[in-house]
C-alpha positions as MATLAB code, in Angstrom:
seq = 'XXXXXXXXXXXXXXXXXXXXXXXXXXXXXXXXXXXXXXXXXXXXXXXXXXXXXXXXXXXXXXXXXXXXXXXXXXXXXXXXXXXXXXXXXXXXXXXXXXXXXXXXXXXXXXXXXXXXXXXXXXXXXXXXXXXXXXXXXXXXXXXXXXXXXXXXXXXXXXXXXXXXXXXXXXXXXXXXXXXXXXXXXXXXXXXXXXXXXXXXXXXXXXXXXXXXXXXXXXXXXXXXXXXXXXXXXXXXXXXXXXXXXXXXXXXXXXXXXXXXXXXXXXXXXXXXXXXXXXXXXXXXXXXXXXXXXXXXXXXXXXXXXXXXXXXXXXXXXXXXXXXXXXXXXXXXXXXXXXXXXXXXXXXXXXXXXXXXXXXXXXXXXXXXXXXXXXXXXXXXXXXXXXXXXXXXXXXXX';
ca = [
      96.885   88.695   98.026;
      97.573   90.903   95.112;
     100.305   93.781   94.169;
      99.324   97.570   94.399;
      99.819   99.798   91.350;
     102.908  101.705   93.119;
     104.450   98.481   93.850;
     104.001   97.289   90.197;
     105.414  100.754   88.611;
     108.028  101.282   91.148;
     110.387  103.477   91.075;
     107.986  105.289   88.635;
     105.070  107.301   90.166;
     101.877  106.537   88.735;
     101.547  110.354   87.495;
     104.778  110.179   86.002;
     103.794  107.050   84.145;
     100.750  108.519   82.543;
     102.457  111.904   81.878;
     105.689  110.458   80.299;
     105.084  107.029   79.275;
     101.518  106.345   78.419;
     100.963  106.573   74.557;
     104.644  107.873   74.245;
     107.503  105.747   75.221;
     108.319  102.224   76.330;
     109.138  101.671   80.006;
     111.418   98.841   81.378;
     110.707   98.294   85.287;
     113.381   96.518   86.754;
     112.763   94.797   89.876;
     113.563   91.728   92.313;
     112.049   88.275   92.130;
     109.746   88.779   95.173;
     107.991   92.082   93.634;
     105.258   89.922   91.694;
     105.046   87.106   94.478;
     101.625   88.637   95.450;
     100.297   87.452   92.163;
     100.387   83.883   93.429;
     100.922   82.612   89.970;
     102.738   80.027   88.141;
     102.822   76.706   86.088;
     100.861   75.063   89.025;
      98.440   77.909   89.348;
      97.710   77.714   85.432;
      97.070   74.149   85.721;
      94.662   74.753   88.714;
      92.721   77.264   86.257;
      92.703   75.099   83.328;
      92.182   71.842   84.738;
      89.517   72.272   87.498;
      86.007   70.684   87.679;
      84.410   72.878   85.290;
      86.135   74.666   82.222;
      86.917   78.445   82.946;
      84.486   80.579   81.414;
      85.870   82.777   78.424;
      89.482   81.316   78.760;
      90.992   79.838   75.437;
      94.256   77.916   75.145;
      96.558   78.288   72.102;
     100.152   77.911   70.658;
     101.812   80.567   68.342;
     105.315   79.756   66.559;
     107.958   82.077   65.759;
     106.493   82.623   62.264;
     102.859   83.812   64.020;
     100.947   80.648   63.074;
      98.265   79.837   65.857;
      97.013   76.695   66.513;
      94.939   75.273   69.414;
      96.079   71.869   71.164;
      94.858   70.345   74.387;
      97.768   70.122   76.795;
      98.168   70.058   80.428;
     100.307   73.201   81.099;
     102.465   71.372   83.539;
     103.712   69.316   80.738;
     104.782   72.447   78.768;
     108.018   72.520   80.357;
     108.881   69.073   78.648;
     108.445   70.560   75.277;
     111.631   71.745   74.825;
     111.673   73.711   71.408;
     107.986   73.800   71.248;
     105.869   76.901   70.202;
     104.701   79.569   72.703;
     101.888   78.794   74.961;
      99.291   81.785   75.253;
      96.030   81.481   77.539;
      93.893   84.312   77.095;
      91.295   85.995   79.374;
      92.444   84.264   82.795;
      92.102   87.430   85.287;
      88.633   86.638   86.110;
      89.547   83.057   87.321;
      92.804   84.244   89.442;
      91.958   86.504   92.382;
      94.929   88.298   92.360;
      95.205   89.395   88.805;
      91.556   90.567   89.160;
      92.622   92.516   92.091;
      95.409   93.880   90.066;
      93.129   94.692   87.496;
      91.105   97.032   89.779;
      94.329   98.471   91.116;
      94.955   99.589   87.474;
      91.767  100.948   86.520;
      91.416  103.065   89.537;
      94.938  104.106   89.890;
      95.353  105.067   86.384;
      91.487  106.085   85.717;
      91.520  103.899   82.688;
      87.881  103.551   81.603;
      88.497  100.268   79.093;
      89.006   96.736   80.201;
      91.916   95.104   81.550;
      92.523   91.664   80.312;
      95.003   89.307   81.688;
      96.842   86.610   79.419;
      99.309   84.308   80.117;
     102.781   83.815   78.049;
     104.808   80.579   78.188;
     107.852   79.994   76.071;
     110.594   77.539   75.963;
     114.055   78.132   75.241;
     114.805   79.961   71.901;
     110.974   80.473   71.543;
     109.033   83.136   71.466;
     106.960   86.162   69.130;
     107.844   87.574   65.800;
     108.440   91.227   65.208;
     104.644   92.734   65.663;
     102.498   95.846   66.704;
      99.809   95.231   69.319;
      96.473   97.254   69.072;
      96.391   97.929   72.618;
      99.227   98.991   75.290;
     100.429   96.269   77.384;
     102.168   95.586   80.501;
     104.263   92.502   80.544;
     105.103   91.047   83.866;
     107.950   88.216   84.149;
     107.069   85.457   86.282;
     109.653   82.660   85.715;
     112.690   82.391   83.755;
     114.294   84.830   81.439;
     113.137   86.470   77.970;
     114.867   88.892   75.944;
     113.050   91.639   74.014;
     113.493   93.911   71.153;
     111.516   96.666   71.186;
     111.349  100.466   69.797;
     111.389  103.348   72.143;
     108.212  104.767   70.634;
     105.200  103.995   68.730;
     105.463  103.637   64.981;
     101.868  104.506   64.800;
      99.688  105.847   67.232;
      96.464  103.615   68.245;
      96.181  101.353   65.348;
      93.149  100.006   64.635;
      94.440   96.378   64.333;
      97.546   94.453   65.188;
     100.454   93.968   62.703;
     102.796   91.367   62.293;
     105.416   90.517   60.245;
     105.255   87.366   58.122;
     102.311   86.000   59.836;
      98.837   84.851   59.269;
      97.502   88.088   60.554;
      97.524   91.274   59.050;
     100.923   92.239   57.617;
     102.403   95.867   57.140;
     101.431   96.122   53.241;
      97.828   94.360   54.126;
      97.332   97.295   56.463;
      98.368   99.981   54.103;
      95.884   98.781   51.706;
      92.997   98.512   54.320;
      94.048  101.668   56.187;
      95.664  103.981   53.466;
      95.237  107.081   55.474;
      96.957  105.835   58.582;
     100.755  105.997   58.183;
     102.860  103.258   59.961;
     106.647  103.583   60.344;
     108.551  100.376   59.290;
     110.643   98.932   62.294;
     113.803  100.462   62.611;
     115.900   97.744   64.185;
     119.075   99.509   64.632;
     117.342  102.030   67.342;
     115.670   99.217   69.128;
     116.276   98.768   72.716;
     117.169   95.192   73.659;
     115.836   94.362   77.376;
     116.156   91.083   79.271;
     113.163   90.503   81.746;
     113.848   88.533   84.806;
     111.455   87.522   87.536;
     110.073   90.455   88.941;
     110.907   92.454   86.050;
     107.787   94.402   84.030;
     107.779   96.133   80.552;
     105.457   98.683   79.577;
     104.828   98.626   75.569;
     102.543  101.482   74.360;
      99.992  100.755   71.490;
     101.646  100.841   68.261;
     105.090   99.988   69.214;
     107.341   97.288   67.336;
     108.566   94.682   69.391;
     109.702   90.991   69.455;
     110.596   88.751   72.189;
     112.820   85.318   72.456;
     113.006   83.213   75.488;
     116.529   82.771   76.837;
     115.063   80.479   79.293;
     111.805   78.247   79.872;
     109.763   81.191   81.111;
     106.290   82.137   82.242;
     104.759   85.974   81.917;
     101.641   87.670   82.592;
     100.577   90.281   80.233;
      98.131   93.103   81.276;
      96.176   94.160   78.173;
      94.736   97.723   78.461;
      92.034   97.684   76.178;
      90.846  101.268   75.051;
      87.405  102.751   75.503;
      87.298  105.234   72.465;
      85.061  108.056   72.166;
      83.075  106.545   69.225;
      82.291  103.758   71.719;
      80.908  106.215   74.251;
      78.953  107.944   71.688;
      77.649  104.730   70.411;
      76.338  103.507   73.781;
      74.691  107.048   74.215;
      72.901  106.722   70.885;
      71.750  103.216   71.771;
      70.422  104.465   74.848;
      68.310  106.964   72.955;
      67.153  104.968   70.156;
      67.058  101.405   71.073;
      63.098  102.114   72.095;
      62.826  102.463   68.258;
      62.270   99.140   66.504;
      63.576  100.408   63.360;
      66.620  101.316   64.873;
      66.975   97.928   66.489;
      66.028   95.992   63.011;
      67.846   95.270   59.788;
      68.154   98.022   57.061;
      65.274   97.799   54.974;
      65.047   94.892   52.145;
      64.472   95.421   48.509;
      65.503   98.804   48.140;
      66.316   98.934   44.472;
      64.988  102.545   44.529;
      67.958  105.037   44.828;
      65.702  107.770   45.955;
      63.941  105.403   48.485;
      67.572  104.825   49.958;
      68.286  108.322   50.215;
      65.108  109.267   51.999;
      65.628  106.482   54.529;
      69.216  107.718   55.204;
      68.269  111.219   55.263;
      65.697  110.476   58.060;
      67.722  108.805   60.130;
      70.675  111.372   59.658;
      68.377  114.361   60.745;
      67.184  112.360   64.065;
      70.838  111.889   64.636;
      71.440  115.586   64.220;
      68.829  116.561   66.477;
      70.029  114.019   69.179;
      73.456  115.105   68.962;
      72.582  118.868   69.166;
      70.697  117.997   72.375;
      73.653  116.242   73.893;
      75.468  117.570   76.712;
      78.843  116.636   77.864;
      77.395  115.677   81.441;
      75.482  112.859   79.446;
      78.582  111.437   78.199;
      80.638  112.115   81.559;
      78.318  109.961   83.418;
      78.981  106.841   81.325;
      82.831  107.605   81.330;
      82.587  107.569   85.006;
      80.460  104.302   84.953;
      83.572  102.760   82.964;
      86.008  103.843   85.459;
      84.589  101.614   88.038;
      86.410   98.330   88.693;
      84.974   95.129   87.366;
      86.636   93.296   90.288;
      84.644   90.557   92.054;
      83.945   92.282   95.413;
      84.295   89.406   97.685;
      83.891   89.465  101.474;
      84.894   92.341  103.279;
      87.738   91.189  106.190;
      88.219   93.769  109.232;
      91.867   94.152  108.054;
      91.069   94.658  104.524;
      91.828   98.495  103.309;
      88.981   99.972  101.765;
      89.052  102.796   99.102;
      86.967  105.356   97.613;
      87.486  104.990   93.631;
      89.352  107.890   92.400;
      86.772  108.486   89.854;
      83.704  108.880   92.823;
      83.119  111.774   95.259;
      80.859  110.138   97.725;
      78.391  112.368   99.373;
      76.225  111.551  102.666;
      72.594  112.885  101.663;
      70.414  112.838  104.982;
      66.578  112.449  104.536;
      63.647  112.281  106.850;
      63.813  108.581  107.305;
      67.293  107.515  106.058;
      70.939  108.681  104.920;
      71.907  107.855  101.684;
      75.690  107.414  100.470;
      75.896  108.075   96.826;
      77.792  108.971   93.706;
      77.394  108.233   90.080;
      73.919  107.296   90.273;
      74.592  104.601   92.613;
      73.308  104.685   96.255;
      73.346  102.870   99.337;
      70.711  103.726  102.279;
      71.215  103.465  105.966;
      68.609  104.585  108.871;
      68.536  107.941  109.855;
      70.529  107.200  113.159;
      73.404  106.502  110.911;
      73.949  109.931  109.749;
      76.853  110.499  111.874;
      78.682  107.108  110.648;
      77.951  108.037  107.001;
      79.340  111.498  107.075;
      82.586  110.211  108.670;
      82.916  107.442  106.055;
      82.315  109.882  103.052;
      85.303  111.905  104.581;
      87.736  109.350  104.091;
      89.366  108.235  100.912;
      91.184  105.063  102.365;
      90.666  103.342  105.550;
      91.235  100.122  107.322;
      88.002   98.292  107.529;
      88.059   97.636  111.160;
      88.499  101.732  112.078;
      84.986  102.107  110.931;
      83.653  100.987  114.404;
      85.155  104.038  115.659;
      82.415  106.239  113.729;
      79.364  104.945  115.647;
      79.144  104.977  119.405;
      78.781  101.335  120.613;
      79.367  100.024  116.973;
      80.722   96.275  116.533;
      82.348   94.614  113.459;
      79.149   92.397  113.117;
      77.204   95.604  112.835;
      79.519   97.706  110.513;
      80.717   95.022  108.460;
      77.081   94.464  106.273;
      77.073   98.357  105.601;
      80.732   98.210  104.198;
      79.785   95.023  102.352;
      76.867   96.874  100.636;
      79.073   99.644   99.723;
      81.646   97.342   98.152;
      78.939   95.528   96.327;
      77.583   98.594   94.818;
      80.942   99.545   93.632;
      81.120  102.597   95.768;
      84.211  101.388   97.672;
      86.840   99.188   96.472;
      88.438   96.427   98.607;
      92.273   95.918   98.880;
      93.057   92.542  100.469;
      95.157   93.008  103.565;
      97.466   90.029  102.670;
     100.349   91.721  100.968;
     103.943   90.964   99.482;
     106.736   93.405  100.505;
     108.612   94.760   97.169;
];
């Protein structure tokens, strides 16, 4: 059970969201309480994740007060409702431990062709509590699950893709600190008179572009899930490629030389590596980076078992091909491949021609095929990332 990208963004089409809002302006998506029911999330689900038999890997629990001060406190999240006037509860990196959120992350990556990671955090605030004025480094989508929260948010970013978060009067970097650290990156101060004031109710969502000033205060005790869309930069992509080229060199993997008091020796060392880099970059082709880009577009969702009623989709970043060989046929894309017996060539050709299909209809592509014979093939394609699974249980919008 989860929700589809189109359902989350209604009434805005995904293409309009990318062209009109991504990196450009804030978007308030009014909904109905049932729109986010497919996420099956609330305080009870949060408790099950945090207080299960094994500590959830990678999840952290912290509190933030109105001044931005942070602290880690052990608490049963179900008891949080009793902490009237308490700080905001934040649970980070929870998506991998709740299947509907993991599936929504796959929807966001595939539907928007987002090459970076999607991270899900949970924020809970008691009445009159929330977050102080700040700017986030990545773009976020806030989904209101319970209660009401009032947001004051700028219409557009004050700085494009900031290298770090900025928070007024907090322990983290303040605007004056940011200016000293990044003197060539201009940040407009918050113009509160021009802010949008928005109340998020259950079923509502709010997209805030990177670099946009905002603050929030709970009107009632409330719970929200935030999808943080971490960017993949060109610098990171290029660094991956350079690592692939040079990691076989011990001197690339190792430390810079010690005891280098001789400026000429330092210059010679650096000049040698710069020359190697120049040669590597001159030989680099866009296809080399494009393949890495495509690999990042594929979902990190745990595949799970394929059900006959599931919808299976070819990821938008891929173009599947069926390549017949003398003794087998390969379904392949982006360097990934699943091999089938040569007798399954007609089945493979039918599959790669359909971008989206109900899993049990695949039995029609091979005479006499049953679900038991088709399911292992579909599972192998899902496990290889060549198909994406959308669970069949769906809540209406």
